[in-house]
All heavy atoms as a GROMACS GRO file, in nm:
protein
  555
    1MET      N    1   8.315   6.958  10.380
    1MET     CA    2   8.395   7.078  10.371
    1MET      C    3   8.409   7.117  10.224
    1MET      O    4   8.442   7.034  10.140
    1MET     CB    5   8.530   7.052  10.435
    1MET     CG    6   8.625   7.168  10.428
    1MET     SD    7   8.784   7.126  10.504
    1MET     CE    8   8.796   7.258  10.618
    2PRO      N    9   8.384   7.246  10.191
    2PRO     CA   10   8.395   7.287  10.050
    2PRO      C   11   8.540   7.284  10.003
    2PRO      O   12   8.632   7.296  10.084
    2PRO     CB   13   8.340   7.430  10.051
    2PRO     CG   14   8.350   7.476  10.191
    2PRO     CD   15   8.344   7.354  10.278
    3PRO      N   16   8.559   7.267   9.874
    3PRO     CA   17   8.697   7.266   9.822
    3PRO      C   18   8.764   7.401   9.845
    3PRO      O   19   8.697   7.504   9.850
    3PRO     CB   20   8.680   7.236   9.674
    3PRO     CG   21   8.539   7.270   9.643
    3PRO     CD   22   8.461   7.253   9.770
    4ALA      N   23   8.894   7.399   9.858
    4ALA     CA   24   8.970   7.523   9.878
    4ALA      C   25   8.959   7.610   9.754
    4ALA      O   26   8.956   7.560   9.641
    4ALA     CB   27   9.116   7.491   9.908
    5ALA      N   28   8.951   7.740   9.778
    5ALA     CA   29   8.946   7.834   9.666
    5ALA      C   30   9.083   7.839   9.600
    5ALA      O   31   9.185   7.819   9.665
    5ALA     CB   32   8.908   7.972   9.717
    6PRO      N   33   9.087   7.866   9.470
    6PRO     CA   34   9.217   7.877   9.404
    6PRO      C   35   9.293   7.995   9.462
    6PRO      O   36   9.234   8.094   9.504
    6PRO     CB   37   9.180   7.900   9.257
    6PRO     CG   38   9.040   7.945   9.257
    6PRO     CD   39   8.976   7.890   9.381
    7PRO      N   40   9.427   7.984   9.468
    7PRO     CA   41   9.505   8.092   9.526
    7PRO      C   42   9.493   8.220   9.444
    7PRO      O   43   9.483   8.216   9.322
    7PRO     CB   44   9.649   8.039   9.526
    7PRO     CG   45   9.650   7.919   9.439
    7PRO     CD   46   9.508   7.873   9.424
    8GLY      N   47   9.493   8.332   9.515
    8GLY     CA   48   9.489   8.463   9.451
    8GLY      C   49   9.625   8.529   9.463
    8GLY      O   50   9.726   8.464   9.487
    9ARG      N   51   9.625   8.660   9.449
    9ARG     CA   52   9.750   8.734   9.459
    9ARG      C   53   9.806   8.734   9.600
    9ARG      O   54   9.925   8.739   9.620
    9ARG     CB   55   9.730   8.878   9.412
    9ARG     CG   56   9.704   8.888   9.264
    9ARG     CD   57   9.706   9.030   9.217
    9ARG     NE   58   9.615   9.113   9.296
    9ARG     CZ   59   9.622   9.245   9.301
    9ARG    NH1   60   9.714   9.309   9.234
    9ARG    NH2   61   9.536   9.312   9.372
   10HIS      N   62   9.716   8.730   9.700
   10HIS     CA   63   9.759   8.734   9.840
   10HIS      C   64   9.703   8.611   9.909
   10HIS      O   65   9.583   8.598   9.928
   10HIS     CB   66   9.707   8.862   9.908
   10HIS     CG   67   9.746   8.986   9.836
   10HIS    ND1   68   9.873   9.037   9.838
   10HIS    CD2   69   9.674   9.069   9.757
   10HIS    CE1   70   9.879   9.145   9.765
   10HIS    NE2   71   9.759   9.167   9.714
   11VAL      N   72   9.791   8.520   9.944
   11VAL     CA   73   9.748   8.396  10.010
   11VAL      C   74   9.815   8.385  10.146
   11VAL      O   75   9.925   8.438  10.167
   11VAL     CB   76   9.782   8.272   9.924
   11VAL    CG1   77   9.706   8.274   9.793
   11VAL    CG2   78   9.930   8.263   9.897
   12PRO      N   79   9.749   8.320  10.242
   12PRO     CA   80   9.810   8.304  10.375
   12PRO      C   81   9.939   8.223  10.367
   12PRO      O   82   9.951   8.130  10.288
   12PRO     CB   83   9.703   8.226  10.453
   12PRO     CG   84   9.575   8.250  10.379
   12PRO     CD   85   9.614   8.266  10.235
   13ASP      N   86  10.035   8.261  10.452
   13ASP     CA   87  10.160   8.186  10.460
   13ASP      C   88  10.143   8.069  10.556
   13ASP      O   89  10.032   8.041  10.602
   13ASP     CB   90  10.277   8.278  10.499
   13ASP     CG   91  10.264   8.337  10.638
   13ASP    OD1   92  10.179   8.290  10.718
   13ASP    OD2   93  10.338   8.432  10.669
   14ALA      N   94  10.251   8.002  10.590
   14ALA     CA   95  10.244   7.884  10.677
   14ALA      C   96  10.188   7.918  10.815
   14ALA      O   97  10.128   7.834  10.881
   14ALA     CB   98  10.383   7.823  10.691
   15ARG      N   99  10.204   8.044  10.861
   15ARG     CA  100  10.150   8.087  10.991
   15ARG      C  101  10.004   8.129  10.982
   15ARG      O  102   9.942   8.159  11.082
   15ARG     CB  103  10.231   8.204  11.047
   15ARG     CG  104  10.376   8.175  11.072
   15ARG     CD  105  10.450   8.302  11.114
   15ARG     NE  106  10.433   8.405  11.010
   15ARG     CZ  107  10.411   8.534  11.034
   15ARG    NH1  108  10.403   8.579  11.156
   15ARG    NH2  109  10.398   8.619  10.934
   16GLY      N  110   9.952   8.141  10.858
   16GLY     CA  111   9.816   8.190  10.839
   16GLY      C  112   9.810   8.340  10.822
   16GLY      O  113   9.704   8.400  10.817
   17ALA      N  114   9.925   8.404  10.808
   17ALA     CA  115   9.931   8.550  10.791
   17ALA      C  116   9.926   8.586  10.644
   17ALA      O  117   9.975   8.512  10.558
   17ALA     CB  118  10.060   8.604  10.853
   18VAL      N  119   9.866   8.700  10.615
   18VAL     CA  120   9.860   8.754  10.480
   18VAL      C  121   9.940   8.884  10.479
   18VAL      O  122   9.920   8.969  10.565
   18VAL     CB  123   9.715   8.782  10.436
   18VAL    CG1  124   9.710   8.845  10.298
   18VAL    CG2  125   9.633   8.655  10.439
   19THR      N  126  10.031   8.897  10.385
   19THR     CA  127  10.110   9.019  10.373
   19THR      C  128  10.030   9.124  10.298
   19THR      O  129   9.977   9.097  10.189
   19THR     CB  130  10.241   8.990  10.297
   19THR    OG1  131  10.312   8.888  10.368
   19THR    CG2  132  10.327   9.113  10.285
   20LEU      N  133  10.020   9.241  10.358
   20LEU     CA  134   9.951   9.352  10.292
   20LEU      C  135  10.055   9.445  10.231
   20LEU      O  136  10.154   9.478  10.297
   20LEU     CB  137   9.867   9.431  10.393
   20LEU     CG  138   9.755   9.355  10.461
   20LEU    CD1  139   9.690   9.443  10.568
   20LEU    CD2  140   9.652   9.310  10.360
   21PRO      N  141  10.033   9.490  10.109
   21PRO     CA  142  10.128   9.582  10.047
   21PRO      C  143  10.144   9.710  10.130
   21PRO      O  144  10.048   9.757  10.191
   21PRO     CB  145  10.066   9.614   9.911
   21PRO     CG  146   9.972   9.500   9.884
   21PRO     CD  147   9.923   9.456  10.019
   22ALA      N  148  10.265   9.764  10.133
   22ALA     CA  149  10.293   9.884  10.211
   22ALA      C  150  10.200   9.999  10.175
   22ALA      O  151  10.151  10.071  10.263
   22ALA     CB  152  10.439   9.926  10.194
   23ALA      N  153  10.172  10.018  10.047
   23ALA     CA  154  10.084  10.128  10.005
   23ALA      C  155   9.945  10.113  10.067
   23ALA      O  156   9.885  10.211  10.111
   23ALA     CB  157  10.075  10.134   9.853
   24ALA      N  158   9.894   9.990  10.072
   24ALA     CA  159   9.762   9.967  10.131
   24ALA      C  160   9.766   9.992  10.282
   24ALA      O  161   9.674  10.050  10.339
   24ALA     CB  162   9.716   9.824  10.103
   25ARG      N  163   9.873   9.949  10.348
   25ARG     CA  164   9.885   9.973  10.492
   25ARG      C  165   9.889  10.122  10.523
   25ARG      O  166   9.821  10.169  10.614
   25ARG     CB  167  10.010   9.904  10.548
   25ARG     CG  168  10.001   9.753  10.545
   25ARG     CD  169  10.111   9.686  10.626
   25ARG     NE  170  10.244   9.744  10.611
   25ARG     CZ  171  10.333   9.706  10.520
   25ARG    NH1  172  10.304   9.609  10.435
   25ARG    NH2  173  10.452   9.763  10.516
   26HIS      N  174   9.965  10.197  10.447
   26HIS     CA  175   9.976  10.341  10.470
   26HIS      C  176   9.843  10.411  10.439
   26HIS      O  177   9.802  10.501  10.514
   26HIS     CB  178  10.088  10.401  10.385
   26HIS     CG  179  10.223  10.356  10.427
   26HIS    ND1  180  10.287  10.402  10.540
   26HIS    CD2  181  10.306  10.264  10.373
   26HIS    CE1  182  10.404  10.343  10.553
   26HIS    NE2  183  10.418  10.258  10.453
   27MET      N  184   9.776  10.370  10.332
   27MET     CA  185   9.649  10.432  10.293
   27MET      C  186   9.544  10.416  10.403
   27MET      O  187   9.466  10.506  10.428
   27MET     CB  188   9.600  10.370  10.163
   27MET     CG  189   9.470  10.429  10.112
   27MET     SD  190   9.422  10.363   9.949
   27MET     CE  191   9.408  10.190   9.981
   28ARG      N  192   9.542  10.299  10.469
   28ARG     CA  193   9.442  10.270  10.571
   28ARG      C  194   9.490  10.301  10.712
   28ARG      O  195   9.418  10.282  10.808
   28ARG     CB  196   9.400  10.123  10.564
   28ARG     CG  197   9.334  10.082  10.435
   28ARG     CD  198   9.205  10.158  10.405
   28ARG     NE  199   9.115  10.155  10.519
   28ARG     CZ  200   9.035  10.256  10.551
   28ARG    NH1  201   9.032  10.364  10.481
   28ARG    NH2  202   8.957  10.246  10.655
   29GLY      N  203   9.614  10.348  10.727
   29GLY     CA  204   9.667  10.380  10.859
   29GLY      C  205   9.692  10.257  10.944
   29GLY      O  206   9.679  10.261  11.067
   30ILE      N  207   9.730  10.148  10.881
   30ILE     CA  208   9.755  10.022  10.952
   30ILE      C  209   9.898  10.022  11.003
   30ILE      O  210   9.993  10.040  10.926
   30ILE     CB  211   9.728   9.901  10.861
   30ILE    CG1  212   9.580   9.898  10.825
   30ILE    CG2  213   9.774   9.772  10.926
   30ILE    CD1  214   9.544   9.797  10.718
   31GLU      N  215   9.912  10.004  11.135
   31GLU     CA  216  10.043  10.005  11.199
   31GLU      C  217  10.078   9.864  11.244
   31GLU      O  218   9.990   9.785  11.278
   31GLU     CB  219  10.040  10.098  11.320
   31GLU     CG  220  10.007  10.242  11.284
   31GLU     CD  221   9.982  10.328  11.406
   31GLU    OE1  222  10.003  10.281  11.518
   31GLU    OE2  223   9.939  10.442  11.386
   32PRO      N  224  10.208   9.832  11.248
   32PRO     CA  225  10.250   9.698  11.293
   32PRO      C  226  10.204   9.671  11.436
   32PRO      O  227  10.199   9.762  11.519
   32PRO     CB  228  10.403   9.704  11.287
   32PRO     CG  229  10.435   9.819  11.198
   32PRO     CD  230  10.322   9.916  11.210
   33ASP      N  231  10.170   9.547  11.463
   33ASP     CA  232  10.135   9.499  11.598
   33ASP      C  233  10.014   9.569  11.658
   33ASP      O  234  10.002   9.579  11.781
   33ASP     CB  235  10.255   9.510  11.692
   33ASP     CG  236  10.374   9.430  11.642
   33ASP    OD1  237  10.351   9.317  11.592
   33ASP    OD2  238  10.487   9.479  11.652
   34ARG      N  239   9.924   9.620  11.576
   34ARG     CA  240   9.801   9.683  11.624
   34ARG      C  241   9.683   9.598  11.579
   34ARG      O  242   9.689   9.533  11.474
   34ARG     CB  243   9.786   9.825  11.569
   34ARG     CG  244   9.899   9.920  11.605
   34ARG     CD  245   9.907   9.950  11.752
   34ARG     NE  246   9.781  10.006  11.796
   34ARG     CZ  247   9.747  10.025  11.922
   34ARG    NH1  248   9.829   9.993  12.017
   34ARG    NH2  249   9.632  10.077  11.952
   35PRO      N  250   9.572   9.597  11.657
   35PRO     CA  251   9.457   9.514  11.619
   35PRO      C  252   9.396   9.557  11.485
   35PRO      O  253   9.393   9.676  11.452
   35PRO     CB  254   9.357   9.540  11.732
   35PRO     CG  255   9.435   9.596  11.845
   35PRO     CD  256   9.552   9.666  11.783
   36LEU      N  257   9.350   9.457  11.412
   36LEU     CA  258   9.281   9.480  11.284
   36LEU      C  259   9.147   9.410  11.287
   36LEU      O  260   9.128   9.313  11.359
   36LEU     CB  261   9.363   9.422  11.168
   36LEU     CG  262   9.501   9.480  11.143
   36LEU    CD1  263   9.571   9.401  11.034
   36LEU    CD2  264   9.491   9.626  11.106
   37VAL      N  265   9.055   9.458  11.205
   37VAL     CA  266   8.928   9.391  11.183
   37VAL      C  267   8.925   9.350  11.036
   37VAL      O  268   8.945   9.433  10.948
   37VAL     CB  269   8.809   9.482  11.216
   37VAL    CG1  270   8.677   9.414  11.184
   37VAL    CG2  271   8.813   9.524  11.363
   38LEU      N  272   8.904   9.220  11.013
   38LEU     CA  273   8.897   9.167  10.877
   38LEU      C  274   8.754   9.126  10.847
   38LEU      O  275   8.690   9.061  10.929
   38LEU     CB  276   8.988   9.045  10.862
   38LEU     CG  277   9.133   9.062  10.902
   38LEU    CD1  278   9.207   8.930  10.887
   38LEU    CD2  279   9.200   9.171  10.821
   39ALA      N  280   8.705   9.165  10.732
   39ALA     CA  281   8.574   9.122  10.685
   39ALA      C  282   8.594   9.062  10.546
   39ALA      O  283   8.657   9.124  10.460
   39ALA     CB  284   8.478   9.241  10.678
   40ALA      N  285   8.542   8.942  10.527
   40ALA     CA  286   8.564   8.872  10.400
   40ALA      C  287   8.434   8.833  10.334
   40ALA      O  288   8.336   8.801  10.400
   40ALA     CB  289   8.648   8.747  10.425
   41SER      N  290   8.436   8.838  10.203
   41SER     CA  291   8.327   8.786  10.122
   41SER      C  292   8.389   8.683  10.028
   41SER      O  293   8.459   8.721   9.932
   41SER     CB  294   8.259   8.896  10.041
   41SER     OG  295   8.172   8.839   9.946
   42THR      N  296   8.368   8.555  10.057
   42THR     CA  297   8.425   8.453   9.971
   42THR      C  298   8.360   8.454   9.834
   42THR      O  299   8.426   8.430   9.734
   42THR     CB  300   8.411   8.314  10.035
   42THR    OG1  301   8.276   8.290  10.068
   42THR    CG2  302   8.496   8.304  10.161
   43HIS      N  303   8.231   8.486   9.830
   43HIS     CA  304   8.161   8.492   9.702
   43HIS      C  305   8.224   8.596   9.609
   43HIS      O  306   8.242   8.573   9.490
   43HIS     CB  307   8.012   8.523   9.723
   43HIS     CG  308   7.934   8.525   9.597
   43HIS    ND1  309   7.906   8.641   9.530
   43HIS    CD2  310   7.880   8.425   9.524
   43HIS    CE1  311   7.836   8.613   9.420
   43HIS    NE2  312   7.820   8.482   9.415
   44GLU      N  313   8.258   8.711   9.666
   44GLU     CA  314   8.320   8.819   9.587
   44GLU      C  315   8.472   8.809   9.583
   44GLU      O  316   8.537   8.890   9.520
   44GLU     CB  317   8.280   8.955   9.645
   44GLU     CG  318   8.131   8.983   9.644
   44GLU     CD  319   8.074   8.990   9.504
   44GLU    OE1  320   8.146   9.034   9.412
   44GLU    OE2  321   7.958   8.951   9.487
   45GLN      N  322   8.528   8.712   9.658
   45GLN     CA  323   8.673   8.698   9.673
   45GLN      C  324   8.735   8.831   9.716
   45GLN      O  325   8.827   8.884   9.654
   45GLN     CB  326   8.737   8.646   9.544
   45GLN     CG  327   8.692   8.506   9.510
   45GLN     CD  328   8.766   8.448   9.393
   45GLN    OE1  329   8.853   8.511   9.332
   45GLN    NE2  330   8.734   8.324   9.360
   46LEU      N  331   8.678   8.884   9.825
   46LEU     CA  332   8.714   9.017   9.874
   46LEU      C  333   8.749   9.010  10.022
   46LEU      O  334   8.679   8.944  10.099
   46LEU     CB  335   8.594   9.111   9.853
   46LEU     CG  336   8.606   9.253   9.901
   46LEU    CD1  337   8.709   9.329   9.817
   46LEU    CD2  338   8.472   9.321   9.891
   47LEU      N  339   8.855   9.076  10.061
   47LEU     CA  340   8.894   9.088  10.200
   47LEU      C  341   8.908   9.237  10.231
   47LEU      O  342   8.984   9.308  10.165
   47LEU     CB  343   9.027   9.017  10.228
   47LEU     CG  344   9.081   9.030  10.369
   47LEU    CD1  345   8.988   8.960  10.468
   47LEU    CD2  346   9.221   8.973  10.377
   48ILE      N  347   8.833   9.284  10.331
   48ILE     CA  348   8.839   9.423  10.372
   48ILE      C  349   8.911   9.428  10.505
   48ILE      O  350   8.880   9.352  10.596
   48ILE     CB  351   8.697   9.483  10.383
   48ILE    CG1  352   8.628   9.476  10.247
   48ILE    CG2  353   8.703   9.627  10.434
   48ILE    CD1  354   8.483   9.510  10.250
   49VAL      N  355   9.007   9.519  10.516
   49VAL     CA  356   9.089   9.531  10.637
   49VAL      C  357   9.076   9.673  10.691
   49VAL      O  358   9.092   9.770  10.617
   49VAL     CB  359   9.238   9.502  10.606
   49VAL    CG1  360   9.323   9.510  10.731
   49VAL    CG2  361   9.254   9.367  10.537
   50HIS      N  362   9.044   9.682  10.822
   50HIS     CA  363   9.035   9.812  10.888
   50HIS      C  364   9.117   9.808  11.016
   50HIS      O  365   9.115   9.707  11.087
   50HIS     CB  366   8.891   9.847  10.927
   50HIS     CG  367   8.805   9.883  10.812
   50HIS    ND1  368   8.817  10.001  10.744
   50HIS    CD2  369   8.703   9.816  10.754
   50HIS    CE1  370   8.725  10.004  10.647
   50HIS    NE2  371   8.657   9.894  10.652
   51PRO      N  372   9.183   9.919  11.051
   51PRO     CA  373   9.247   9.926  11.182
   51PRO      C  374   9.138   9.916  11.290
   51PRO      O  375   9.028   9.968  11.274
   51PRO     CB  376   9.312  10.065  11.185
   51PRO     CG  377   9.321  10.108  11.041
   51PRO     CD  378   9.207  10.041  10.972
   52GLY      N  379   9.171   9.850  11.400
   52GLY     CA  380   9.075   9.836  11.510
   52GLY      C  381   9.025   9.970  11.561
   52GLY      O  382   8.908   9.985  11.595
   53ARG      N  383   9.114  10.070  11.566
   53ARG     CA  384   9.072  10.201  11.618
   53ARG      C  385   8.966  10.266  11.528
   53ARG      O  386   8.881  10.339  11.577
   53ARG     CB  387   9.193  10.292  11.637
   53ARG     CG  388   9.258  10.338  11.511
   53ARG     CD  389   9.379  10.429  11.539
   53ARG     NE  390   9.436  10.476  11.416
   53ARG     CZ  391   9.515  10.403  11.336
   53ARG    NH1  392   9.546  10.280  11.370
   53ARG    NH2  393   9.562  10.452  11.223
   54THR      N  394   8.970  10.238  11.398
   54THR     CA  395   8.867  10.291  11.308
   54THR      C  396   8.731  10.231  11.341
   54THR      O  397   8.631  10.303  11.349
   54THR     CB  398   8.904  10.262  11.161
   54THR    OG1  399   9.027  10.324  11.131
   54THR    CG2  400   8.797  10.310  11.066
   55ILE      N  401   8.728  10.100  11.362
   55ILE     CA  402   8.602  10.033  11.396
   55ILE      C  403   8.551  10.083  11.531
   55ILE      O  404   8.431  10.110  11.548
   55ILE     CB  405   8.619   9.881  11.396
   55ILE    CG1  406   8.667   9.833  11.258
   55ILE    CG2  407   8.492   9.810  11.439
   55ILE    CD1  408   8.578   9.872  11.142
   56ALA      N  409   8.640  10.100  11.629
   56ALA     CA  410   8.600  10.152  11.760
   56ALA      C  411   8.539  10.290  11.747
   56ALA      O  412   8.435  10.320  11.808
   56ALA     CB  413   8.720  10.155  11.855
   57ARG      N  414   8.599  10.377  11.666
   57ARG     CA  415   8.546  10.512  11.645
   57ARG      C  416   8.409  10.508  11.579
   57ARG      O  417   8.315  10.576  11.621
   57ARG     CB  418   8.642  10.596  11.561
   57ARG     CG  419   8.591  10.739  11.537
   57ARG     CD  420   8.686  10.820  11.450
   57ARG     NE  421   8.729  10.753  11.328
   57ARG     CZ  422   8.655  10.746  11.216
   57ARG    NH1  423   8.534  10.798  11.211
   57ARG    NH2  424   8.702  10.684  11.109
   58LEU      N  425   8.396  10.424  11.475
   58LEU     CA  426   8.268  10.414  11.406
   58LEU      C  427   8.158  10.360  11.497
   58LEU      O  428   8.044  10.410  11.494
   58LEU     CB  429   8.282  10.324  11.282
   58LEU     CG  430   8.366  10.382  11.169
   58LEU    CD1  431   8.390  10.276  11.062
   58LEU    CD2  432   8.301  10.505  11.110
   59LEU      N  433   8.191  10.262  11.579
   59LEU     CA  434   8.091  10.208  11.673
   59LEU      C  435   8.053  10.311  11.779
   59LEU      O  436   7.936  10.324  11.815
   59LEU     CB  437   8.142  10.080  11.738
   59LEU     CG  438   8.144   9.958  11.647
   59LEU    CD1  439   8.214   9.841  11.716
   59LEU    CD2  440   8.003   9.918  11.605
   60THR      N  441   8.152  10.385  11.829
   60THR     CA  442   8.123  10.491  11.927
   60THR      C  443   8.028  10.594  11.868
   60THR      O  444   7.929  10.633  11.930
   60THR     CB  445   8.253  10.558  11.973
   60THR    OG1  446   8.335  10.460  12.036
   60THR    CG2  447   8.227  10.672  12.070
   61GLU      N  448   8.058  10.639  11.745
   61GLU     CA  449   7.970  10.737  11.678
   61GLU      C  450   7.831  10.679  11.656
   61GLU      O  451   7.730  10.748  11.678
   61GLU     CB  452   8.032  10.780  11.546
   61GLU     CG  453   8.157  10.862  11.561
   61GLU     CD  454   8.227  10.890  11.429
   61GLU    OE1  455   8.173  10.850  11.321
   61GLU    OE2  456   8.336  10.948  11.432
   62HIS      N  457   7.824  10.555  11.613
   62HIS     CA  458   7.694  10.492  11.587
   62HIS      C  459   7.609  10.487  11.713
   62HIS      O  460   7.493  10.530  11.712
   62HIS     CB  461   7.714  10.351  11.532
   62HIS     CG  462   7.588  10.271  11.528
   62HIS    ND1  463   7.489  10.293  11.434
   62HIS    CD2  464   7.543  10.171  11.608
   62HIS    CE1  465   7.389  10.210  11.456
   62HIS    NE2  466   7.420  10.135  11.561
   63TYR      N  467   7.665  10.436  11.822
   63TYR     CA  468   7.586  10.423  11.944
   63TYR      C  469   7.558  10.557  12.008
   63TYR      O  470   7.454  10.574  12.072
   63TYR     CB  471   7.653  10.326  12.041
   63TYR     CG  472   7.634  10.184  11.994
   63TYR    CD1  473   7.740  10.111  11.942
   63TYR    CD2  474   7.508  10.125  11.997
   63TYR    CE1  475   7.721   9.982  11.895
   63TYR    CE2  476   7.489   9.996  11.950
   63TYR     CZ  477   7.595   9.926  11.900
   63TYR     OH  478   7.575   9.798  11.852
   64ARG      N  479   7.644  10.654  11.990
   64ARG     CA  480   7.614  10.790  12.038
   64ARG      C  481   7.493  10.844  11.962
   64ARG      O  482   7.402  10.901  12.022
   64ARG     CB  483   7.735  10.881  12.019
   64ARG     CG  484   7.711  11.021  12.078
   64ARG     CD  485   7.829  11.114  12.059
   64ARG     NE  486   7.861  11.122  11.917
   64ARG     CZ  487   7.984  11.114  11.867
   64ARG    NH1  488   8.086  11.093  11.945
   64ARG    NH2  489   8.004  11.124  11.737
   65ASP      N  490   7.490  10.824  11.830
   65ASP     CA  491   7.377  10.870  11.750
   65ASP      C  492   7.249  10.795  11.784
   65ASP      O  493   7.142  10.854  11.795
   65ASP     CB  494   7.407  10.856  11.601
   65ASP     CG  495   7.517  10.950  11.554
   65ASP    OD1  496   7.551  11.046  11.628
   65ASP    OD2  497   7.571  10.926  11.443
   66VAL      N  498   7.260  10.664  11.800
   66VAL     CA  499   7.142  10.581  11.829
   66VAL      C  500   7.082  10.616  11.964
   66VAL      O  501   6.961  10.620  11.982
   66VAL     CB  502   7.179  10.430  11.823
   66VAL    CG1  503   7.070  10.343  11.881
   66VAL    CG2  504   7.208  10.390  11.679
   67THR      N  505   7.168  10.639  12.062
   67THR     CA  506   7.120  10.670  12.197
   67THR      C  507   7.100  10.818  12.220
   67THR      O  508   7.056  10.859  12.326
   67THR     CB  509   7.218  10.615  12.304
   67THR    OG1  510   7.344  10.678  12.285
   67THR    CG2  511   7.230  10.464  12.294
   68GLU      N  512   7.135  10.898  12.120
   68GLU     CA  513   7.124  11.044  12.124
   68GLU      C  514   7.201  11.104  12.239
   68GLU      O  515   7.163  11.206  12.296
   68GLU     CB  516   6.976  11.085  12.128
   68GLU     CG  517   6.900  11.043  12.006
   68GLU     CD  518   6.754  11.083  12.009
   68GLU    OE1  519   6.712  11.153  12.102
   68GLU    OE2  520   6.682  11.044  11.916
   69LEU      N  521   7.313  11.041  12.276
   69LEU     CA  522   7.400  11.096  12.378
   69LEU      C  523   7.485  11.206  12.317
   69LEU      O  524   7.533  11.193  12.205
   69LEU     CB  525   7.492  10.989  12.438
   69LEU     CG  526   7.422  10.878  12.516
   69LEU    CD1  527   7.524  10.773  12.557
   69LEU    CD2  528   7.351  10.934  12.638
   70GLY      N  529   7.504  11.314  12.388
   70GLY     CA  530   7.583  11.424  12.336
   70GLY      C  531   7.728  11.418  12.376
   70GLY      O  532   7.801  11.514  12.361
   71HIS      N  533   7.772  11.304  12.430
   71HIS     CA  534   7.910  11.292  12.473
   71HIS      C  535   7.963  11.155  12.432
   71HIS      O  536   7.887  11.066  12.396
   71HIS     CB  537   7.921  11.309  12.625
   71HIS     CG  538   7.833  11.214  12.700
   71HIS    ND1  539   7.869  11.085  12.728
   71HIS    CD2  540   7.709  11.230  12.751
   71HIS    CE1  541   7.771  11.025  12.794
   71HIS    NE2  542   7.672  11.109  12.809
   72ASP      N  543   8.095  11.140  12.438
   72ASP     CA  544   8.157  11.012  12.403
   72ASP      C  545   8.122  10.908  12.504
   72ASP      O  546   8.114  10.934  12.624
   72ASP     CB  547   8.309  11.026  12.395
   72ASP     CG  548   8.351  11.107  12.274
   72ASP    OD1  549   8.275  11.108  12.175
   72ASP    OD2  550   8.458  11.169  12.278
   73ALA      N  551   8.101  10.786  12.456
   73ALA     CA  552   8.068  10.674  12.546
   73ALA      C  553   8.193  10.624  12.614
   73ALA      O  554   8.302  10.647  12.574
   73ALA     CB  555   8.003  10.561  12.465
   0.00000   0.00000   0.00000
């Protein structure tokens, strides 16, 4: 197992939760108790957070374009 990374500005608490600043939550439209999608790059020490509904919309648009359907899936 690789050694733990040094702590950054935002580290998981005892429950494994990370607190996101209010400004970041508002900017991304993140609401309490709603699904999120997290993507991390340990090499870049980067965590990207998107509301689940954003990912659902992007996937719907992608597959509509790929399948050339003219309506919502």
